[in-house]
C-alpha positions as CSV (number, residue, x, y, z in Angstrom):
1,M,57.7,15.7,125.6
2,F,61.1,17.2,125.1
3,D,60.2,20.3,123.2
4,F,63.5,21.9,123.8
5,L,65.3,19.2,121.7
6,K,63.3,20.0,118.6
7,V,65.3,21.5,115.8
8,S,63.9,24.6,114.4
9,K,63.7,24.9,110.6
10,E,63.6,28.7,110.7
11,K,66.5,30.5,109.2
12,K,68.6,32.0,111.9
13,K,69.5,35.6,111.4
14,S,73.2,36.5,111.5
15,P,74.3,38.5,114.5
16,V,74.5,42.3,114.0
17,R,78.1,43.4,114.6
18,A,78.6,46.6,116.4
19,K,80.6,49.3,114.7
20,P,83.6,50.8,116.5
21,M,82.8,54.2,117.9
22,G,86.3,55.6,117.8
23,N,86.8,59.1,119.2
24,P,88.4,61.2,116.4
25,N,90.1,63.3,119.0
26,K,91.7,60.3,120.8
27,P,95.1,59.3,119.3
28,A,95.5,55.8,117.9
29,S,97.0,53.0,119.9
30,K,100.8,52.8,119.8
31,G,100.9,49.2,120.7
32,T,99.8,46.8,123.5
33,V,100.8,45.8,127.0
34,K,99.9,42.4,128.4
35,I,99.6,42.2,132.2
36,D,98.8,38.7,133.4
37,K,96.2,37.6,130.8
38,F,94.8,41.0,130.1
39,V,95.8,43.1,127.1
40,F,95.7,46.9,127.1
41,N,96.2,49.6,124.4
42,I,99.1,52.0,124.8
43,R,98.0,55.6,124.5
44,E,101.5,57.2,125.0
45,I,105.0,55.8,125.3
46,N,108.4,57.4,125.8
47,D,111.9,56.6,127.3
48,K,110.6,56.6,130.9
49,G,107.3,54.7,130.6
50,F,103.9,54.4,129.1
51,I,100.2,55.2,129.6
52,I,97.6,52.6,128.9
53,D,94.0,53.7,128.2
54,P,91.5,52.4,128.8
55,Y,92.5,50.6,132.0
56,D,89.5,49.0,133.6
57,K,90.9,46.2,135.7
58,D,92.1,46.0,139.3
59,I,95.2,44.1,138.5
60,V,97.8,46.4,139.9
61,I,97.6,49.4,142.3
62,S,99.5,52.7,142.5
63,G,103.1,52.1,143.6
64,Q,103.1,48.4,142.7
65,R,105.9,46.9,140.6
66,F,104.7,44.5,137.9
67,R,106.0,42.4,135.0
68,F,104.5,42.8,131.5
69,E,104.9,42.0,127.9
70,I,105.0,44.9,125.4
71,N,104.6,45.1,121.7
72,A,104.8,48.8,120.6
73,T,106.3,51.3,118.2
74,Y,108.3,54.3,119.6
75,D,110.3,56.8,117.5
76,N,110.1,54.5,114.5
77,K,111.5,51.6,116.6
78,E,109.8,48.4,117.4
79,V,109.7,47.6,121.2
80,K,108.9,44.0,121.9
81,G,109.6,41.8,124.9
82,R,109.1,41.4,128.6
83,A,110.1,43.9,131.3
84,D,109.3,45.3,134.7
85,A,107.5,48.6,135.5
86,V,106.1,50.4,138.5
87,V,102.7,52.1,138.6
88,T,103.0,55.8,139.0
89,K,99.4,56.9,138.7
90,I,95.9,55.6,138.1
91,V,93.4,58.2,137.1
92,G,89.9,57.4,135.7
93,N,90.4,54.9,132.9
94,A,94.2,55.4,132.5
95,L,97.2,53.9,134.1
96,A,100.7,55.4,134.0
97,A,103.8,53.3,134.6
98,A,107.5,53.9,134.7
99,F,110.0,51.4,133.2
100,V,112.2,49.6,135.7
101,T,113.9,47.7,132.9
102,K,115.5,49.9,130.2
103,F,114.4,49.3,126.6
104,F,115.9,52.2,124.8
């Protein structure tokens, strides 16, 4: 009657895990930026701002000021905390932002 409640005695196969397909020409992540509840990898960071790549959400738009949490390494210094930035450019899968709050 309730066939969907029967317990199968077959051995379940473990799921196949996908292997990361990292691009050898793409530089490694220099840290992370958390905007709202989304976490993005930092491709580049300097005194003036950062570039996150890939950026695939519509959280902020060009020219918008936003608050974020950062955890990154820059010039052998650890940068960690909350700050404000303004979006300078969004191109393809990347977002560039300039710091409003000074870290360095």
